[in-house]
C-alpha positions as CSV (number, residue, x, y, z in Angstrom):
1,M,90.4,65.5,124.8
2,T,89.2,61.9,124.5
3,V,87.2,60.3,121.7
4,E,85.5,57.1,122.4
5,I,85.0,54.6,119.6
6,Y,82.8,51.5,120.0
7,R,82.1,48.7,117.5
8,D,78.9,46.8,117.6
9,A,78.5,43.2,116.5
10,W,78.6,44.2,112.8
11,G,81.7,46.3,113.2
12,I,79.8,49.5,112.8
13,P,81.6,52.5,114.4
14,H,79.9,54.4,117.2
15,L,81.8,57.6,118.0
16,R,81.5,59.9,121.0
17,A,83.5,63.1,121.5
18,D,83.5,66.3,123.6
19,S,82.7,68.6,120.7
20,A,81.4,68.6,117.1
21,L,84.9,69.5,115.8
22,E,86.5,66.6,117.6
23,L,83.7,64.3,116.5
24,A,84.3,65.3,112.8
25,R,87.9,64.5,113.2
26,A,87.2,61.1,114.7
27,Q,84.7,60.4,111.9
28,G,87.3,61.2,109.3
29,R,89.9,59.1,111.0
30,I,87.7,56.0,111.4
31,T,86.5,56.3,107.8
32,A,90.1,56.3,106.7
33,V,90.8,53.2,108.9
34,D,87.8,51.3,107.5
35,R,87.8,52.6,103.9
36,A,91.2,54.1,103.0
37,W,91.2,52.7,99.5
38,Q,87.7,53.8,98.8
39,L,88.5,57.4,100.0
40,E,91.5,57.6,97.8
41,V,89.7,56.3,94.8
42,E,87.0,58.9,95.3
43,R,89.5,61.7,95.9
44,H,91.3,60.9,92.6
45,R,88.0,60.6,90.7
46,S,87.0,64.1,91.9
47,Q,90.4,65.4,90.8
48,G,90.5,63.6,87.5
49,T,93.6,61.7,88.4
50,S,92.4,58.1,88.7
51,A,93.9,56.9,85.5
52,A,97.3,57.4,87.0
53,F,96.8,54.2,89.0
54,L,93.8,52.5,87.4
55,G,95.0,52.8,83.8
56,A,93.4,53.5,80.5
57,E,89.9,52.4,81.5
58,A,89.7,55.4,83.8
59,V,90.7,58.0,81.2
60,A,87.2,58.7,80.0
61,W,86.1,59.7,83.5
62,D,89.2,61.7,84.2
63,R,88.8,63.6,81.0
64,F,85.2,64.5,82.0
65,A,86.2,65.5,85.5
66,R,88.9,67.8,84.2
67,Q,86.8,69.3,81.5
68,A,83.8,69.8,83.9
69,R,86.1,71.5,86.4
70,L,85.0,69.4,89.3
71,D,88.0,69.9,91.5
72,D,88.1,73.7,90.7
73,T,84.4,73.9,91.5
74,A,85.0,72.2,94.9
75,R,87.7,74.7,95.6
76,R,85.5,77.6,94.8
77,C,82.6,76.2,96.9
78,F,84.9,75.7,99.9
79,A,86.3,79.2,99.6
80,A,82.8,80.5,99.5
81,L,81.8,78.3,102.5
82,E,84.7,79.8,104.5
83,R,83.2,83.3,103.8
84,R,79.6,82.5,104.3
85,D,79.7,79.8,107.0
86,P,83.1,79.6,108.8
87,E,81.7,77.2,111.4
88,T,80.8,74.6,108.8
89,A,84.1,75.2,107.0
90,A,86.1,74.6,110.2
91,W,84.0,71.4,110.8
92,V,84.9,70.1,107.3
93,V,88.6,70.9,107.9
94,S,88.5,68.9,111.1
95,Y,87.0,65.9,109.2
96,V,89.8,66.3,106.6
97,D,92.4,66.4,109.4
98,G,91.0,63.1,110.7
99,V,91.2,61.5,107.2
100,N,94.8,62.5,106.8
101,E,95.6,61.1,110.2
102,G,93.9,57.8,109.3
103,L,95.7,57.6,105.9
104,G,99.1,58.7,107.2
105,D,99.5,57.0,110.5
106,G,101.7,54.0,110.3
107,G,100.9,52.5,113.7
108,E,101.0,48.8,113.8
109,D,97.8,48.5,115.8
110,G,95.8,49.3,112.7
111,L,94.1,52.3,114.3
112,G,94.7,55.1,111.8
113,A,96.7,52.9,109.5
114,G,94.1,52.8,106.8
115,G,96.7,52.7,104.1
116,L,98.4,49.7,105.7
117,R,95.2,47.7,106.1
118,A,94.0,48.0,102.5
119,P,95.8,45.6,100.1
120,E,94.7,47.5,97.0
121,F,97.4,50.1,97.6
122,A,100.2,47.5,97.2
123,E,98.4,45.9,94.2
124,S,98.0,49.2,92.4
125,G,101.2,50.9,93.5
126,L,99.2,53.9,94.8
127,V,100.5,55.7,97.8
128,P,97.9,57.4,100.0
129,G,97.9,61.1,99.4
130,R,96.8,64.1,101.3
131,W,93.3,65.5,101.5
132,E,92.7,69.2,101.1
133,P,89.9,71.1,102.9
134,W,87.8,71.1,99.7
135,T,88.2,67.4,99.0
136,P,85.0,66.3,100.7
137,L,83.1,68.8,98.5
138,G,84.8,67.4,95.5
139,V,83.9,63.8,96.5
140,W,80.3,65.0,96.9
141,L,80.2,66.7,93.6
142,A,81.8,63.8,91.7
143,T,79.4,61.3,93.3
144,H,76.3,63.3,92.2
145,I,77.3,65.2,89.0
146,L,75.5,62.7,86.8
147,F,72.4,62.2,89.0
148,A,70.3,64.7,87.1
149,G,71.0,62.7,83.9
150,F,72.0,65.6,81.7
151,P,73.4,63.2,79.1
152,A,69.8,62.2,78.4
153,K,69.5,65.5,76.5
154,L,72.1,64.1,74.1
155,W,69.9,61.0,73.6
156,R,66.9,63.2,72.9
157,E,68.9,65.1,70.3
158,E,69.8,61.8,68.6
159,V,66.2,60.6,68.7
160,V,64.9,63.9,67.2
161,R,67.6,63.9,64.5
162,R,66.8,60.3,63.5
163,L,63.1,59.8,64.2
164,G,61.6,63.2,64.9
165,V,60.3,65.0,68.0
166,E,57.3,62.8,68.6
167,A,59.6,59.8,69.1
168,V,61.1,61.2,72.3
169,R,58.1,60.3,74.4
170,L,58.6,56.6,73.5
171,F,61.7,56.5,75.6
172,A,60.7,58.8,78.4
173,T,61.5,56.7,81.5
174,D,64.4,56.4,83.8
175,G,67.0,53.7,83.0
176,T,70.5,52.4,83.7
177,G,72.1,55.8,83.8
178,T,70.0,57.1,86.7
179,S,69.9,56.5,90.4
180,G,66.6,56.3,92.3
181,S,65.2,55.1,95.6
182,N,62.1,53.9,97.5
183,G,60.9,55.8,100.5
184,W,57.7,55.8,102.6
185,L,56.4,57.5,105.7
186,V,53.7,56.0,107.8
187,S,52.2,58.4,110.4
188,G,51.4,57.4,113.9
189,A,47.7,56.9,112.9
190,R,48.8,53.7,111.1
191,T,51.4,52.2,113.5
192,V,51.1,50.1,116.6
193,T,53.1,52.6,118.7
194,G,51.2,55.7,117.6
195,H,54.5,57.2,116.4
196,A,55.6,57.5,112.8
197,V,57.9,55.0,110.9
198,I,60.0,55.9,107.9
199,G,61.4,53.2,105.6
200,G,63.1,52.9,102.3
201,D,66.2,52.0,100.3
202,P,68.4,54.1,98.0
203,H,69.1,52.5,94.6
204,R,72.5,53.0,93.3
205,F,75.3,51.0,91.6
206,I,76.4,48.5,94.1
207,E,80.1,49.2,94.9
208,E,82.7,47.4,96.9
209,P,83.2,49.0,99.5
210,G,79.6,50.2,99.7
211,V,78.5,53.8,98.9
212,Y,77.0,54.2,102.3
213,Q,78.7,53.9,105.7
214,Q,76.6,53.0,108.8
215,I,77.8,55.2,111.6
216,H,76.7,56.7,115.0
217,L,78.0,60.2,115.9
218,A,77.5,61.8,119.4
219,C,78.7,64.8,121.2
220,P,77.1,67.2,123.7
221,E,75.2,68.9,120.9
222,F,73.7,65.8,119.2
223,D,73.5,62.0,119.0
224,V,72.7,60.8,115.5
225,V,72.8,57.5,113.7
226,G,72.5,57.0,110.0
227,L,74.1,56.3,106.6
228,A,77.0,58.6,105.8
229,V,78.7,59.1,102.4
230,P,82.4,58.1,102.9
231,G,84.5,61.1,102.4
232,V,81.9,63.6,103.6
233,P,81.4,64.6,107.2
234,G,78.1,64.2,109.0
235,I,75.1,62.2,107.9
236,A,73.2,63.9,105.0
237,H,70.7,61.5,103.4
238,F,69.3,59.0,106.0
239,A,69.5,59.6,109.8
240,H,67.7,59.5,113.1
241,T,68.6,61.9,115.9
242,G,66.5,60.3,118.5
243,H,64.0,63.1,118.2
244,V,63.5,63.4,114.4
245,A,64.4,61.2,111.5
246,W,64.6,61.9,107.7
247,A,65.2,60.2,104.4
248,I,65.5,61.2,100.8
249,T,65.0,59.9,97.2
250,N,66.1,61.3,93.9
251,A,63.5,63.8,92.8
252,M,64.4,63.2,89.2
253,A,64.7,66.9,88.7
254,D,66.4,68.5,85.7
255,Y,68.8,71.2,86.9
256,Q,71.8,71.1,84.5
257,D,71.8,72.4,80.9
258,L,73.8,71.7,77.8
259,Y,74.7,74.5,75.4
260,R,75.8,74.1,71.8
261,E,78.8,76.5,71.5
262,R,80.5,78.4,68.6
263,L,84.2,78.9,69.3
264,R,86.9,80.7,67.4
265,V,90.6,81.0,67.9
266,V,91.8,84.5,67.9
267,G,94.7,85.2,65.6
268,S,97.7,82.9,66.0
269,S,97.4,82.8,69.7
270,S,95.8,80.1,71.8
271,S,93.1,82.5,72.9
272,V,89.5,81.3,72.3
273,E,86.3,83.3,72.0
274,A,82.7,82.0,72.3
275,L,79.6,83.6,70.7
276,G,76.9,84.8,73.1
277,A,73.2,85.4,72.7
278,D,73.8,89.1,72.1
279,G,75.9,88.4,69.0
280,E,79.1,89.3,70.8
281,W,82.2,87.1,70.9
282,R,83.7,86.9,74.4
283,V,86.9,85.4,75.6
284,A,86.6,81.9,76.9
285,A,89.1,80.5,79.5
286,R,91.3,77.8,78.0
287,H,94.2,75.7,79.1
288,V,95.6,72.2,78.5
289,E,96.1,69.6,81.2
290,R,97.9,66.3,81.1
291,L,96.4,63.0,82.4
292,E,98.9,60.5,83.6
293,V,97.9,56.9,82.6
294,A,99.3,53.9,84.3
295,G,100.9,51.6,81.7
296,G,100.3,54.1,78.9
297,E,101.2,57.5,77.4
298,C,100.0,60.7,79.0
299,V,96.8,62.2,77.5
300,E,96.3,65.9,76.9
301,V,93.0,67.4,77.8
302,E,91.8,70.8,76.5
303,V,89.9,72.6,79.1
304,I,87.6,75.4,77.9
305,E,85.0,77.4,79.8
306,T,82.6,79.8,78.3
307,E,80.1,82.1,80.0
308,R,77.7,79.2,80.1
309,G,80.0,76.7,81.7
310,P,82.8,74.2,81.0
311,V,83.0,72.5,77.6
312,V,82.4,68.8,78.1
313,I,82.2,67.7,74.4
314,G,84.5,68.9,71.6
315,G,87.0,71.8,71.6
316,T,88.8,74.2,69.4
317,G,88.7,73.2,65.7
318,E,85.7,70.9,66.2
319,D,82.2,71.3,64.8
320,A,80.3,69.8,67.8
321,V,81.1,71.7,70.9
322,I,78.8,71.5,74.0
323,S,79.2,73.2,77.4
324,L,77.6,72.2,80.7
325,R,76.0,74.6,83.1
326,Y,75.4,73.2,86.6
327,P,74.3,75.1,89.7
328,P,77.4,74.9,92.0
329,R,79.6,76.2,89.2
330,V,77.2,79.2,89.1
331,T,76.5,79.7,92.8
332,E,79.7,78.4,94.4
333,D,77.5,76.4,96.9
334,L,77.2,72.6,97.3
335,G,74.8,72.9,100.2
336,F,77.2,71.9,102.9
337,S,75.7,74.5,105.3
338,A,72.8,72.1,105.7
339,L,74.9,69.3,107.2
340,L,75.5,70.6,110.8
341,P,71.9,71.9,111.2
342,L,70.7,68.4,110.2
343,L,72.7,66.8,112.9
344,R,71.4,69.3,115.5
345,A,67.7,68.9,114.4
346,R,65.2,68.0,117.1
347,E,61.9,68.4,115.1
348,V,60.7,68.4,111.5
349,G,60.9,72.2,111.5
350,D,64.6,72.0,112.0
351,V,65.0,69.5,109.2
352,D,62.9,71.7,107.0
353,R,65.0,74.7,107.6
354,A,68.2,72.7,107.1
355,F,67.0,71.4,103.7
356,D,66.3,75.0,102.7
357,L,70.1,75.2,102.5
358,W,70.4,72.1,100.3
359,A,71.8,72.4,96.8
360,E,72.3,69.1,95.0
361,P,71.4,66.5,94.2
362,V,67.7,67.6,94.2
363,N,65.9,65.2,96.5
364,V,62.4,64.4,97.8
365,V,62.6,64.5,101.6
366,Q,60.5,62.8,104.2
367,A,60.8,63.4,107.9
368,A,59.0,62.8,111.1
369,D,59.6,63.6,114.8
370,T,58.6,62.2,118.1
371,A,56.0,64.9,118.7
372,G,54.0,63.8,115.6
373,G,55.4,66.3,113.1
374,L,55.6,65.2,109.5
375,L,57.4,66.6,106.5
376,H,57.3,65.9,102.7
377,R,59.1,68.3,100.4
378,V,61.6,68.7,97.6
379,A,65.0,70.2,98.4
380,G,67.7,71.6,96.2
381,R,68.3,74.2,93.5
382,V,66.5,74.0,90.1
383,P,67.0,77.0,87.7
384,V,64.1,78.7,86.0
385,R,64.6,78.6,82.2
386,S,62.9,77.7,79.0
387,E,61.3,74.4,78.3
388,R,63.8,73.7,75.5
389,N,66.6,74.0,78.0
390,R,65.0,71.3,80.1
391,T,64.7,68.7,77.3
392,R,67.3,69.4,74.7
393,V,70.7,70.8,73.9
394,V,70.2,74.6,73.2
395,D,72.2,77.1,71.1
396,A,74.3,79.4,73.3
397,W,73.9,82.1,70.7
398,E,70.1,82.0,70.8
399,E,68.2,84.5,73.0
400,G,66.0,83.2,75.8
401,R,68.3,80.3,77.0
402,E,69.6,82.0,80.1
403,W,68.8,81.1,83.7
404,R,66.3,83.4,85.4
405,G,66.4,82.6,89.1
406,W,65.4,79.4,91.0
407,H,62.3,77.4,91.4
408,E,60.5,77.3,94.7
409,M,60.7,73.8,96.1
410,P,57.3,72.0,96.2
411,R,55.8,70.7,99.4
412,A,53.0,68.3,100.2
413,G,50.9,67.5,103.3
414,V,51.0,64.1,104.8
415,S,47.8,62.5,106.2
416,E,48.7,58.9,107.0
417,I,50.9,57.6,104.3
418,A,53.4,59.2,101.9
419,V,55.4,57.3,99.2
420,M,58.4,58.5,97.2
421,A,59.8,56.2,94.5
422,N,61.0,58.6,91.7
423,Q,57.5,58.7,90.2
424,R,55.8,61.8,88.8
425,G,54.1,63.7,91.6
426,L,55.6,66.1,94.0
427,A,58.6,67.0,91.8
428,E,56.9,66.7,88.4
429,A,57.2,70.4,87.6
430,L,61.0,70.1,88.1
431,G,61.8,67.1,85.9
432,V,61.4,65.5,82.5
433,E,61.9,61.7,82.9
434,F,60.6,59.8,85.9
435,A,60.3,56.2,87.0
436,A,57.3,54.2,86.0
437,P,54.6,54.4,88.7
438,H,54.8,50.7,89.5
439,R,57.1,50.8,92.6
440,A,55.2,53.7,94.1
441,A,51.8,52.2,93.5
442,R,52.9,48.8,94.9
443,I,54.4,50.3,98.0
444,R,51.1,52.3,98.6
445,E,49.1,49.2,97.9
446,L,51.0,47.2,100.5
447,L,50.9,50.0,103.1
448,V,47.1,50.4,102.9
449,S,46.5,46.7,103.0
450,R,46.8,46.6,106.8
451,A,45.5,48.9,109.5
452,E,48.7,49.1,111.6
453,W,52.4,48.7,111.0
454,A,55.4,48.1,113.3
455,A,59.0,48.9,112.3
456,S,59.7,45.2,112.3
457,D,57.0,44.6,109.6
458,M,58.7,46.9,107.0
459,A,61.2,44.4,105.7
460,A,58.4,42.7,103.8
461,I,57.9,45.9,101.7
462,H,61.6,46.2,100.9
463,V,61.7,42.8,99.3
464,D,58.4,42.7,97.4
465,T,59.0,41.2,94.0
466,H,55.7,41.8,92.1
467,L,56.5,43.0,88.5
468,A,53.5,45.0,87.3
469,S,55.3,46.1,84.2
470,A,55.2,42.5,82.9
471,A,51.5,43.0,82.0
472,V,52.1,44.6,78.6
473,L,54.4,42.0,77.2
474,L,52.2,39.2,78.5
475,G,49.2,40.9,77.0
476,H,50.6,40.2,73.6
477,L,50.3,36.5,74.3
478,E,46.8,36.5,75.7
479,G,44.8,37.0,72.5
480,E,44.7,35.6,69.1
481,G,48.4,36.4,68.6
482,G,49.4,33.8,71.2
483,Q,47.6,31.1,69.2
484,R,50.2,31.3,66.4
485,L,52.8,29.5,68.5
486,S,54.2,26.1,68.0
487,P,53.4,23.4,70.6
488,E,56.7,24.2,72.4
489,G,56.0,27.9,72.2
490,G,52.5,27.4,73.4
491,E,53.7,25.5,76.4
492,L,56.0,28.4,77.3
493,R,53.2,30.9,76.7
494,D,51.0,28.9,79.1
495,Q,53.7,28.9,81.7
496,L,54.1,32.7,81.4
497,L,50.4,33.4,81.6
498,A,50.1,31.2,84.7
499,W,53.1,32.9,86.4
500,D,52.4,35.0,89.5
501,R,54.5,37.8,88.1
502,R,56.9,37.7,91.0
503,M,60.6,38.0,90.2
504,D,61.8,35.6,92.9
505,A,65.3,34.2,92.6
506,G,64.0,30.6,92.8
507,S,61.3,31.1,90.2
508,V,61.8,29.3,86.8
509,S,58.8,31.2,85.4
510,A,60.5,34.5,86.3
511,G,63.6,33.2,84.5
512,V,61.5,32.3,81.4
513,Y,59.9,35.8,81.4
514,A,63.4,37.5,81.7
515,A,64.7,35.4,78.8
516,V,61.7,36.2,76.6
517,R,61.9,39.9,77.5
518,S,65.6,40.1,76.5
519,A,64.8,38.4,73.2
520,V,62.0,40.9,72.6
521,V,64.4,43.8,73.4
522,R,67.1,42.5,71.0
523,R,64.5,42.0,68.3
524,L,63.2,45.5,68.7
525,A,66.7,46.9,68.7
526,A,67.3,45.2,65.3
527,E,64.2,46.6,63.7
528,P,65.4,49.1,61.0
529,A,63.1,51.9,62.3
530,L,64.9,51.8,65.7
531,A,68.3,50.5,64.7
532,V,69.2,53.9,63.3
533,L,69.8,55.0,66.9
534,A,72.4,52.3,67.5
535,D,75.5,54.4,66.6
536,P,75.5,57.8,68.3
537,A,78.1,59.9,66.7
538,G,80.9,61.7,68.5
539,C,79.8,61.1,72.0
540,P,82.4,60.8,74.8
541,E,82.6,57.4,76.4
542,V,81.4,58.6,79.8
543,F,78.0,59.5,78.4
544,L,77.4,56.3,76.4
545,P,75.2,54.6,79.0
546,W,72.6,57.2,78.3
547,L,72.9,56.7,74.5
548,A,73.1,52.9,74.2
549,L,70.1,51.7,72.2
550,T,69.5,48.3,73.6
551,P,69.4,49.4,77.3
552,R,67.2,52.3,76.3
553,I,64.7,49.9,74.6
554,G,65.0,47.5,77.6
555,F,63.9,50.2,80.1
556,A,61.3,51.7,77.8
557,L,59.9,48.3,76.8
558,E,56.5,48.8,78.5
559,N,56.0,52.1,76.5
560,L,57.3,50.6,73.2
561,L,55.0,47.5,73.5
562,G,52.0,49.4,74.7
563,V,51.9,52.4,72.4
564,E,49.2,52.2,69.7
565,E,51.5,52.3,66.8
566,L,55.3,51.8,66.5
567,Y,56.6,52.4,62.9
568,G,54.5,49.6,61.6
569,I,56.2,47.0,63.8
570,D,53.9,44.0,64.6
571,R,54.7,43.8,68.3
572,T,52.6,40.7,68.9
573,A,54.4,38.8,66.1
574,L,57.7,40.0,67.5
575,V,56.8,38.8,71.0
576,C,55.7,35.4,69.7
577,A,58.9,35.1,67.7
578,A,60.9,35.8,70.9
579,V,58.9,33.1,72.7
580,E,59.7,30.6,69.9
581,E,63.4,31.6,70.2
582,V,63.4,30.9,73.9
583,A,61.4,27.7,73.5
584,A,63.9,26.4,71.0
585,G,67.2,27.2,72.7
586,W,66.7,28.0,76.4
587,T,67.7,25.7,79.2
588,P,65.2,26.0,82.1
589,R,66.7,27.8,85.0
590,A,65.6,30.0,87.9
591,W,65.8,33.8,87.7
592,G,68.5,33.8,90.4
593,D,70.8,31.6,88.4
594,T,71.5,34.4,86.0
595,H,70.3,37.4,88.0
596,R,73.3,37.7,90.2
597,L,75.0,40.5,92.1
598,A,77.7,42.3,90.2
599,P,79.3,45.0,92.4
600,W,81.7,47.5,90.9
601,R,85.3,47.5,92.1
602,A,88.0,49.9,91.1
603,L,90.3,46.9,90.9
604,A,89.1,43.5,90.0
605,G,90.6,42.0,93.2
606,S,89.5,38.6,94.4
607,A,86.7,36.8,92.6
608,Y,83.6,36.1,94.6
609,D,80.8,33.6,93.9
610,E,78.1,36.3,94.0
611,P,74.6,35.4,95.1
612,G,71.5,35.1,92.9
613,L,69.0,37.9,93.6
614,S,65.3,38.3,93.6
615,G,63.7,41.5,92.2
616,D,63.9,43.6,89.0
617,H,64.0,47.2,87.8
618,D,60.3,47.9,88.3
619,C,59.9,45.8,91.5
620,V,60.0,47.4,94.9
621,L,63.0,45.1,95.3
622,C,64.8,47.1,92.6
623,T,67.8,45.0,91.6
624,S,68.3,46.1,88.0
625,A,69.4,43.9,85.2
626,V,69.7,45.4,81.7
627,P,67.2,43.6,79.5
628,G,68.7,42.5,76.3
629,V,72.2,43.0,77.6
630,T,72.7,41.1,80.8
631,D,70.8,39.6,83.7
632,L,73.5,40.6,86.2
633,A,72.5,43.2,88.7
634,A,75.0,46.0,89.0
635,R,72.4,48.4,90.6
636,G,70.2,47.8,93.6
637,P,69.4,48.8,97.2
638,A,72.7,50.4,98.4
639,A,71.2,50.2,101.9
640,R,67.9,49.5,103.6
641,Y,66.6,51.4,106.6
642,V,63.6,51.6,108.9
643,W,63.5,54.6,111.4
644,D,61.2,54.1,114.3
645,L,60.1,57.4,116.0
646,A,58.7,55.5,119.0
647,D,62.1,54.1,120.0
648,R,65.3,54.6,117.9
649,D,66.7,51.3,119.1
650,R,63.8,49.5,117.4
651,S,65.1,50.9,114.1
652,L,66.6,48.6,111.6
653,W,69.1,48.7,108.7
654,V,71.4,46.7,106.4
655,V,73.9,47.4,103.7
656,P,74.8,45.0,100.8
657,L,78.3,44.0,102.0
658,G,79.6,45.2,105.4
659,A,81.0,48.0,107.5
660,D,84.7,47.4,106.7
661,G,86.0,48.2,103.3
662,V,89.1,45.9,103.6
663,P,88.8,42.6,101.7
664,G,89.1,39.6,104.0
665,A,88.2,41.6,107.1
666,V,85.6,40.1,109.4
667,H,83.1,42.8,108.7
668,H,83.8,43.2,105.0
669,R,80.9,41.1,103.7
670,D,79.1,39.9,106.9
671,Q,75.9,41.7,106.1
672,L,75.6,40.3,102.6
673,P,73.5,37.2,103.6
674,L,71.1,39.5,105.5
675,W,70.8,41.8,102.5
676,V,70.2,38.9,100.1
677,E,67.5,37.4,102.3
678,G,65.8,40.7,103.1
679,V,66.7,40.6,106.8
680,L,67.5,43.8,108.7
681,A,70.0,44.2,111.5
682,P,69.0,46.1,114.7
683,V,70.2,49.7,115.1
684,I,72.0,50.0,118.5
685,T,72.5,53.4,120.0
686,D,72.4,52.7,123.7
687,W,75.9,53.6,125.0
688,D,75.7,51.2,128.0
689,Q,75.0,48.4,125.7
690,L,77.7,49.5,123.3
691,A,80.2,49.7,126.2
692,Q,79.9,46.0,126.7
693,G,81.6,45.5,123.3
694,N,84.8,46.7,121.8
695,K,86.0,50.1,122.8
696,E,88.8,52.3,121.6
697,N,90.0,55.5,123.2
698,H,91.9,58.2,121.4
699,D,93.4,61.2,123.1
700,H,94.1,64.4,121.2
């Protein structure tokens, strides 16, 4: 059986095979060729074994992965998949077979020799290992386990302990620990073709290699192009089948709970019991695992699981013990049964039924088909339980904290325009903290500003830099308070008030605003009333991004400056002092001089002169700095896409770096200039056109 592999001008793989199974195998193989290092890093992260080659800095994650039982959950979910859906299980196995071929083949032509192509293996001393049938499920789970932001419940506990319940609302916004997206659907009534257009961009930490893989998959059953998650078969999040297209954003739902546990050791044995809501002590599973650490001593990890779930904070003999309950640990289902039906979809009804099988992360979905069908819904599993479970850590021994079934997923009709940008709205009943409404409002404002849209027009929305959230800070400079400033401070104030509120890379005024904002954040963090939150006690390192005070203030700044009263703090005086600070010591520079791309790499590798970026956290062009901490952008659009339902080959896309994960390869960073400038590359799916390029044949 022959598999055809074509590469377009950007090195994006286009695969065609005689069956879905052979296609999955080819997808696994080509992913290992292009991204062997990335795949192995993700496999080890899912197993909690990454410190063995990355060293001490990876211990915190590995400890969490072991304690949360990520690999064991993946094993259970795959075993359940084999029972419930053997077709999908066999398809996953075929993908894994391809990955193992790509990692293990030592051919000198580079086809399948993923381990030989990637220099990081020699640098780290890691030898490519073997993937198991459940590894893709483990990669999926490890990638998304923190998406619901359950560590925010630890933050709320700290706020309540230090400042009281009412203070929680001051910080109720998404921040550096979350992942979001923009997405919009324009019906045929508002397009030049009369067919729908879907556009958007997922916001994640920018990683090298990228978290999304552009790919084209075809067999007699389907022909689909989209953005795959490396290590997972098919195309789950963003795809176009030629007949129907779909996209997702994070619904910001809360579907994981933290329980405060009481443990006791039974007699002189190592047996552990946990107290339940009925007053009974029941045996909790316990064992000890060892983490290998490159360049260091092995670390022992106590793994405990109660009836609620795995213990992720504390252990035997400790006062603070907290367990995590998350849906796939309960249901043994990660939603992989949705993946093949999505590839086979030909209309929005097919997409809708496929997403009925979705588990996590919980997403808002938009879809459109060539017949005019439209879909806007939430997909995933959110447990029904008490309001306290949703917002705080709850006592395991207290009645009424159990899960009582699953929420029905909300749906909404679509007339002409639908926008999803992590705001309150369709998924509000399922979540606690949402993004500020600015991105969603700005996208809608732009979309309604013209009568008709073409797919080629959509890039202008992706890169819009208007920062509506700046209004509150600037408002403190507009009245009498702004008259207190020195001549130098007054000059800076006038510059800010005349600014067009666009966070453009070349804007000096945007750079001034960012400098003043960071000074305001640092001053607020130093205020005694808020500084009590600076040192969360006893929190594992992996959860610290959710508990760090300065970032929390930075992302909640609009609330903190706008609320009527804030512990007696004179916010206008504080803002004016920040302006004076910047006026006295700041060297004028454009926003892009300090707001530069900062991608995450498992190994430091070669240093790049990363580009300056436009955008900011609350802009549609969401390139997130951390006000008060750094102007560098570690998070931003992990891809951009426009799906045209009139003609798939008029669709457009781009990723931050490139299709090839190998440093120095031709297609490793060739899309970066496009991404920085807001330019989209054409999606090519015509096989005759692709046949004029590079073709590889593989016989099995």
